[in-house]
N, C-alpha and C positions, 0 to 999 in steps of 0.2 A: 533204362531210358532208351528210347529208340533213336536211330541215327538221324532222323529228320529233325527232331527237337534239339538234339545235340548240335547239329550243324547250324540250326537257327540261333542257338545261344552263342556259338562261336562267331557267327556273322555279326551278331549284335555287338558283342564286346570288341570286335575289331572295327566297327563303324566309326567309332570316335575314341579319342585318347582316354576319356574318362566316361564311364557308364555307371549309373546308379539304378539298380533294380530296387524298387521301393513300393510301399503301399501308398497309392495315390500318385500325384505328380508334383513337380517342383513348385507349382503355384498353389496346389492344394494337397499337401501331404495328409494321409489318412491315419497316421500314427505318430506318436511323439518321437520315436527313434528315427523314423524317416525324416521328420521335420528337423531333428537335430543335425543329421548329416547334410541335408539341404542347406541349412544355415551355415555350417562350417564351410562347405564348398562355395557358397555365395559370398561369404565374408572374404574368402581367399581369392575371389574373382575367377573361379574355375568355370570354364565352359564345359558343361557336361550334358550327356544324353540321359534323360530320365525315362524309365520303363515301368509302367504300372503293373505290378504282378497280380493285383486284385482283379483286373479285367481278363486275366488269362490263367485259370486254375492249372492247366497242363504245364504251362511255363513255370508257374510258381513251384509246382512239385518237382519238375525236372531240374530246376536251379539248385534245389536242396541237394540233389545227388551230384550234380555237376561240380558244385563248389565244396561239397562235404560240409556245408554250413546250414543249419536248420532254420535260421531266422532271417528276417528282412529288417532293414535294408542290407543289400550286398553291393559293395563298391569294387569296381574293376578299373584298373589303371594300366594302360598299355596292353590290354587283353589278359592281364593277370588279376586274380582275386586278391584284394587287399584285406577285406574284413567287413564286419558289421559296425554298428553305431559305437560300441565301446572301444573297438580298436581304432576307428577313425578319429574318435574324440581324443584318445590317448596320443595318437600320432600328431594330431593338431596341437595339443598342449605341449608336446615335447619339441615341436618344430620339425619333426621328421616327415610330416605329411608334405611339406614343401619340397623336401628332397625327393620323396617318392614321385611327386608330380613332375618335378624337373628332370627326372631320370629318363623319361620317355619322350 
């Protein structure tokens, strides 16, 4: 991954406390997993930045390297990678997601 795209990803995850790289956007998710995470964050009344990876193939590929996570959505909180749909769902069900969000 080149330095420019890496810097772009870093700048994006630092722009807002919670950033979701997803397929589609928060009003029109383009996959069930992205919709699931949007629903969890919306129910928790989390203000988050949504970034559509389908509109930017270079970003989509670079994020896989950046996070060492091959799929989307990818949730970042406080600039740190949290996980994908399964992890976010498990964190939400256990109540841990609230603690993760409150920690930053």
